N, C-alpha and C positions, 0 to 999 in steps of 0.2 A: 169580370172589365172595371176597373174605376174608369171615370171616368172628368178632364177637367176643363172648364172653359175660360179662354181670356181673349179678352176686347170686348167690343161688340156685337153681342148675340144679335141684333138687328144689321151687320155689317152686311153691304151687297156682296160678300165671298165668302166661303167656307175653307179655312185649311184641316188638314183633321193629318192628323198624323200619328202613329202605331208610338207606344211607347213601352219600357219595364222599370222597373223599380230602379236601373241607372239613370236614368235619367231625369228621375221628379230636380233634382237639382239646378238642372240646368236649364230647363223650359220657362219659367221664368226670362232669364238672359237671351235665349234663341228670339220666343215674340218679340220681346224688345229690340229685336236687333231686325228682324221682320219689321216691324216697321215702325223704325225708322230709316227701310231702304225704300219703300214705299209711298205714295201721298197717301190713298183709302184707309179710312178702319178696314177693322176685315176683325174675325172671328176666330180663336183659334181652340180647336176642340184638337185634345189629349185624350188619344183613347190607353189607358195602361195594363195591359194586359200580365194575368196571375205569373206565368209561366212560358219565358222569352223562347225555348227554341221548342217548345211545344205547340205551343196554341197560334203563329207569327210562318210555320211550316204547313203549307202545301201535302206533304203526304207524308209519308218517313225517312231516316236516313238514317247510319252509322254515324257514330260521334265520328269526330272528325278532330276536333282541337277538346283536350281531359276526354271523360270520358262517359258524359251527358249525351244522347243518339236526341236523332229528333222526332217530335210528332207529327198529328198531319191535323190538328188543331182549325188550321186556316180556313178553313169552311163555316164552321162555327164560330169564331171572331169575327167575318164579314157581316154576315148574319147578325150578333148583336150589332155591329157598328150599324151597316143599314137601317134596322129596328130605330135607332138610339138618331138616326139624324133623317127617318124615316116621312116629320111633319116641318123640317125646313126646305125650304125652297130655294135656295143659293145653291147657284155652282159651288161643285165644291172640286175643290183639288186636293190630290190625300198625299203623301207623304211618309219619312222616315230614312231612317241610319241604319248600315246593315244589315243582317234579317228581316230588316220595318222594312226598307228600300225594297227587298227582295218580295216581300208581302204586298206592299203596291203596287208592286211593277203588277203579279196576279189577279190582286183582286181589282182591276182594269183591265185584267182578257174575262174574270165574271162576271161584268153590270157596267155598265153605262152613264152609272153613278157621276162619276169623278171623271171631269171634264181634263184633266193636267193629271201629271204625278210627278213629283222628284223622287228620283232616292239616289240617295248620297249614300258615296260609296257600299253600293247594293251586293246581299253574298250569293252575284249569280256562279257563284261559284258549286250552289246546293249540288247534289247530283240529279241530272235528268231535267234540271231550269233550263239548260238552251234547248233543248230535245223540244221540249215542252210549249216554250214561246213560240217555237218555228212552224209549229200546230198550234199554238193558239193566237188569233190576231189579240192586240193590244185596243182596247176600244179609243181609249181615250186621246185628244188632239193635240195632249203638246207630251213629250218627256226629257225631262229631265236626268241626267245621269252623269255620276263623279267617281274617277278612281284614286288613290294615293298612291304617287307614282313607284313606294316601295311598295306596296301593298303583294305585289305578282313575284315579289324577292324571296324566298320564305321557304324552309325546308317543308314544306308540309305540301302532299304533291296533289291532293284536291285544292286545299286553297293558292296553289299555288296559278292556276287556271285561272283567277280573274279577271288578267288582265285580257286574255283573250277572247274569253267569255261578253268581257261588256265592250269590247270594242268588236267581235261577231254581230252582237245583241247595235250594239249605235250603226250596223251597215244595211244592219235587216231593217230598224224603224227606220231609218233616215229612205229605203226605199217602200216604205210600207206610204201607198195614196191614202191611209185612213190618216196618219199621227201626221200634222202640219208644220212640228215644226219640234227638229228634236236635238240635242246635245250630248256631248261629251266630255265633262270638263277633267284634266287630270289638275293635282295639285302634290307638291314635292313633299310630299311628307307620308309616314305609315297613314293604317287603320283607324288607331288610338288615338290620333292627334285631332284638337278641337271639332267634334264631332257637332256641336250644336254653332255652329261656325259655316260650315260644312252646307248643311243640313239647312239653315237660312239661304246662303247663295243657290240652290237651289229651288226652295218658294221665290226669291226675288229674279232667278233669272224666270221663270214661268208667270210671272207679276209683273211683267216689264213690259 
């Protein structure tokens, strides 16, 4: 796992985001957008995984797009992340886009190190994840969810469940006494449109 830091390392708050090779070119732009949206200095830690489908998946699942199946290395990835930020005392928000958003939600059930979660268009269609969240409470106090309006309009029967799953998760978290603040924001786009801007909106909402 490669780690990149942006902003002030001594800022009062850490934003931690899981990224892949496809995010490298946009992360500078995203940090600029986040910093412009809030007044306080920030530190963004971007953790780049080596294998997107393997390293961010909490358990094995068959391929739903193309031919690459999902691994079960999320626990190992989370352990590396917690080790890296172990000496940092600031509150930490975790977030990400797509499968990284799913990882952020899952990670928040495993540790209370993350005070808030920004899950932008998270892959909550992931087999078994809805049931998992029903049985494992998120420990974060605030959760941001978003969904592109066109994301569930797909011929892929697994990925088409994303809308129902996201709305169900929002309802569940709204009734969770541990979660003090939650939203589900809709965007009139498909899954692949403006990921940096949509992830920024999640972090900005949590920081407002």
